[in-house]
C-alpha positions in Angstrom: -8.7 20.7 53.4 -8.5 24.5 53.7 -9.1 25.9 57.2 -10.5 29.5 57.3 -9.6 31.6 60.2 -10.9 35.0 61.2 -8.6 37.9 60.5 -7.3 39.6 63.6 -9.2 42.8 64.4 -7.5 46.0 63.4 -6.4 48.0 66.4 -8.4 51.1 67.0 -7.0 54.5 67.9 -8.6 57.3 70.0 -8.1 60.3 67.8 -9.1 62.5 70.8 -6.0 61.3 72.7 -3.7 64.3 72.8 -0.7 62.0 73.0 -1.4 60.5 69.6 -2.9 63.6 67.8 0.0 65.8 66.8 -2.3 68.2 64.8 -4.3 69.2 67.8 -4.1 72.9 68.8 -1.8 73.8 71.7 -3.8 75.0 74.7 -3.7 78.8 74.9 -1.6 80.2 77.6 -3.4 82.3 80.2 -2.3 85.9 80.4 -0.7 86.9 83.7 -3.1 89.3 85.3 -0.4 90.9 87.4 1.6 91.8 84.3 -1.5 93.3 82.6 -2.3 95.3 85.7 1.2 96.7 85.8 1.1 97.7 82.2 -2.3 99.4 82.6 -1.0 101.4 85.6 2.1 102.5 83.7 -0.1 103.5 80.7 -2.4 105.5 82.9 0.7 107.2 84.4 2.0 108.2 81.0 -1.5 109.3 79.9 -1.7 111.5 83.0 1.7 113.0 82.3 0.9 113.6 78.7 -2.3 115.4 79.6 -0.5 117.6 82.1 2.1 118.6 79.5 -0.4 119.3 76.8 -2.5 121.6 79.0 0.6 123.2 80.5 -0.3 122.3 84.1 2.9 124.0 85.4 1.4 127.3 84.4 -1.6 126.8 86.8 -0.2 125.2 89.9 2.6 126.3 92.3 4.1 122.9 92.8 7.8 122.3 92.4 7.1 118.6 91.6 5.1 119.6 88.6 7.7 122.1 87.4 10.4 119.5 87.7 8.3 116.8 86.0 7.7 119.0 83.0 11.4 119.3 82.4 11.9 115.6 81.8 9.5 115.3 78.9 12.2 114.0 76.5 12.9 111.1 78.9 9.1 110.4 79.2 8.9 110.1 75.4 11.6 107.5 75.5 9.9 105.7 78.3 6.6 105.7 76.5 8.2 104.2 73.4 9.8 101.5 75.5 6.4 100.7 77.1 4.7 100.5 73.7 7.2 98.0 72.5 7.0 95.9 75.6 3.2 95.9 75.5 3.2 94.8 71.9 5.7 92.0 72.5 3.5 90.8 75.4 0.5 90.8 73.1 -1.3 93.6 74.9 -1.9 95.2 71.5 -4.6 97.7 72.6 -2.4 99.0 75.4 0.5 99.2 72.9 -1.5 101.2 70.5 -2.7 103.6 73.3 0.9 104.1 74.6 2.2 104.6 71.0 -0.4 107.4 70.5 0.8 109.1 73.7 4.4 108.8 72.4 3.5 110.4 69.1 1.6 113.2 70.9 4.5 114.1 73.2 7.1 113.5 70.5 5.4 116.0 68.3 6.2 118.6 70.9 9.9 117.8 70.7 10.0 117.7 66.9 10.6 121.5 66.3 13.6 121.3 68.6 15.6 119.0 66.4 14.7 120.6 63.0 16.5 123.8 62.0 14.3 126.8 61.1 14.5 129.1 58.2 16.2 132.3 59.3 15.1 135.9 58.5 17.1 138.0 56.1 19.6 139.8 58.4 22.5 141.7 57.0 23.8 143.5 60.1 26.7 142.9 62.5 27.6 139.4 63.4 27.8 139.1 67.2 29.1 135.9 68.9 27.5 135.6 72.3 28.6 133.1 75.0 26.8 132.3 78.3 28.4 130.2 81.1 27.1 129.6 84.6 30.2 129.6 86.7 28.8 127.6 89.6 29.6 130.1 92.3 33.1 130.6 91.0 34.0 126.9 90.8 34.2 126.7 87.0 37.6 126.3 85.4 38.6 129.8 84.4 41.2 128.7 81.8 38.5 126.7 80.0 36.3 129.7 79.9 39.0 132.0 78.5 40.2 129.4 76.0 36.6 129.1 74.6 36.4 132.9 74.3 39.7 132.9 72.4 39.0 129.9 70.2 35.4 130.7 69.4 36.1 134.4 68.9 33.5 135.4 71.4 32.4 139.1 71.4 30.2 139.1 74.5 30.3 136.8 77.5 27.4 136.5 80.0 28.3 135.0 83.3 25.7 134.0 86.0 27.2 133.1 89.4 30.2 135.4 89.1 32.3 135.7 92.3 35.2 138.1 93.2 37.6 135.2 93.3 36.4 134.1 89.8 37.0 137.5 88.4 40.6 137.2 89.6 41.0 133.8 88.1 39.5 134.8 84.8 41.9 137.8 84.5 44.9 135.6 85.4 43.8 133.4 82.5 43.7 136.3 80.2 40.1 137.4 80.0 40.9 141.1 80.4 43.0 141.1 77.3 40.4 139.4 75.2 37.3 141.1 76.6 38.5 144.3 78.2 35.1 146.0 78.6 33.0 144.8 81.5 30.0 145.4 83.8 30.4 143.1 86.8 28.1 142.5 89.8 30.4 139.9 91.4 29.2 138.6 94.7 30.2 135.6 97.0 28.1 132.6 96.4 25.8 132.1 93.5 24.1 135.5 93.4 26.5 137.5 91.2 26.6 138.0 87.5 28.5 139.9 84.9 29.0 140.8 81.2 32.4 141.1 79.5 32.8 142.3 75.9 35.4 143.3 73.2 33.4 146.5 72.6 32.3 149.1 75.1 29.3 148.3 77.3 27.1 150.5 79.5 25.0 149.4 82.4 21.3 149.7 82.0 18.3 148.6 84.2 16.1 146.3 82.3 14.7 144.1 85.1 13.1 144.8 88.4 14.7 143.5 91.6 15.2 139.7 91.3 16.4 136.9 93.6 19.7 136.5 91.8 21.9 139.0 90.0 21.0 139.7 86.4 23.3 142.2 84.8 22.0 144.2 81.9 24.1 146.3 79.5 23.9 148.2 76.2 26.6 146.8 73.9 28.0 149.7 71.9 28.6 148.3 68.5 29.9 150.4 65.6 27.2 152.4 63.8 23.6 152.2 64.9 23.6 148.5 65.9 23.7 148.9 69.7 22.2 145.9 71.5 20.6 145.4 74.9 21.9 142.2 76.6 20.9 140.6 79.9 22.9 137.9 81.7 19.9 135.9 82.8 19.8 134.0 86.1 16.3 133.1 87.2 15.5 131.5 90.6 15.1 127.7 90.2 11.7 126.2 91.1 13.2 123.8 93.7 10.5 124.4 96.3 6.8 125.1 96.2 7.3 128.6 97.5 9.8 129.4 94.7 7.6 128.4 91.8 5.6 131.6 91.6 8.8 133.7 91.9 10.4 131.6 89.1 7.4 132.1 86.9 7.2 135.8 87.7 10.9 136.4 87.0 10.7 134.7 83.6 7.7 136.8 82.8 9.5 140.0 83.9 12.6 139.5 81.6 13.0 142.3 79.1 10.5 142.2 76.3 11.3 142.8 72.6 10.7 146.4 71.5 10.3 146.3 67.7 11.0 150.0 67.2 14.0 150.2 69.6 17.3 148.3 70.1 17.6 144.6 69.5 17.5 142.6 72.7 19.4 139.4 73.6 18.9 137.3 76.7 21.7 134.8 77.6 22.3 132.7 80.6 20.6 130.3 83.1 16.9 130.4 82.8 16.3 127.3 84.9 13.6 126.4 82.5 13.3 124.2 79.4 11.0 124.5 76.4 8.6 122.1 78.2 7.9 124.9 80.7 5.0 127.1 79.7 6.6 130.2 81.3 9.7 129.9 79.0 7.6 129.2 75.9 5.5 132.4 76.7 8.7 134.4 77.0 10.0 133.2 73.6 6.6 133.9 72.0 6.9 137.5 72.9 9.2 138.2 70.0 12.3 136.1 70.7 13.9 133.2 68.9 15.8 130.5 70.9 19.2 129.9 69.3 19.2 126.2 70.1 15.8 125.5 68.7 16.4 127.6 65.6 19.5 125.5 64.7 18.0 122.1 65.5 20.0 121.7 68.8 17.1 122.2 71.2 17.6 118.9 72.9 21.3 119.4 73.6 21.7 119.3 77.4 23.3 122.3 79.1 23.0 121.1 82.7 23.4 117.9 84.6 23.7 117.1 88.3 23.6 113.3 88.4 22.5 111.4 90.3 20.1 114.2 91.6 19.2 115.6 88.2 19.3 114.2 84.7 20.8 116.3 81.8 18.5 119.1 80.9 18.4 122.1 78.5 18.0 125.0 80.9 20.6 127.5 79.6 19.6 129.5 76.6 20.5 132.3 74.2 17.4 134.0 72.9 17.5 136.8 70.5 15.1 139.3 69.0 13.4 137.4 66.2 14.4 140.1 63.7 17.9 138.5 64.1 19.2 135.4 62.3 21.0 132.6 64.1 23.9 131.3 62.0 25.4 128.9 64.5 25.0 127.4 68.0 27.1 125.1 70.1 27.4 123.6 73.6 30.8 123.2 75.4 31.7 121.3 78.6 33.2 123.4 81.4 35.1 121.5 84.1 34.1 122.5 87.6 30.6 123.7 86.6 27.4 121.7 86.5 26.5 123.8 83.4 27.9 123.7 79.9 28.8 126.9 78.1 26.7 127.8 75.1 27.7 130.0 72.1 25.6 131.4 69.4 26.4 133.7 66.5 23.6 136.3 66.1 23.3 138.3 62.9 21.6 141.6 63.6 18.9 142.9 61.2 
């Protein structure tokens, strides 16, 4: 006799049980509101900075903070790019896009400084010009003279020239290399001077300024005489100095198309991100560093109080061609020496 028995019931499974359903979506992680708020604040800060730079706010307000802030634009571009990457990695994609657009806008302002420009056809005398801020006579005189010798410098502009520095330079051999000179050497950082391997004659090209700015006529062979000024503009360290700084940049000698070629060389205490310097260049000059794609090469640093900046320049009449430009360290000074070869028209 066969006995039939009921089959055991199949076990049932709750497919909604997250422990048994391995295909269920992982719960979405909540975004940290504090992180988002911080990213938004940083984005607004970069947006405000970018707006101030684009409209040249430093040309309208007499605030040392604004003038100083404009000088660090290259560092702001790097910071913007870093924030864009971080925002993207944290999946704040709209913020990342906005910051990236700010980066592109500011970066476009830096682009011309790293691309060499086509030079005008100039067939005149080649003049090698060097500028070196001597830091109130603390720069190493032997380094200065060695640069003059090795780089075959024709004219040397020296802001912050002191009587003791003159003696040190002559002991190092400057008088033999550049025997012609017009010096206004003073104690401290107010002095200046020009030395050359051809005769020079003093000329007044600027009004009274806070710091010494020696101007000379460089008597080159033939009809190629040149006006040259050893520039040293008051730095905009305090609010009351900003208007003076802007005025002194505006009062630097202007290009005179029907007269002698003019060259300005020295410490402008201004970068290409300052409207006052751009306005000066736009009045008929060409900046040697920008023309050769070296416009971001720093010429001054005072860490930790100040990051490397490009505040020393050699600007020449835009009828001239710039065939070379270089930056050289000078022990004892917080400025580097700069050298440009200028070809006269």
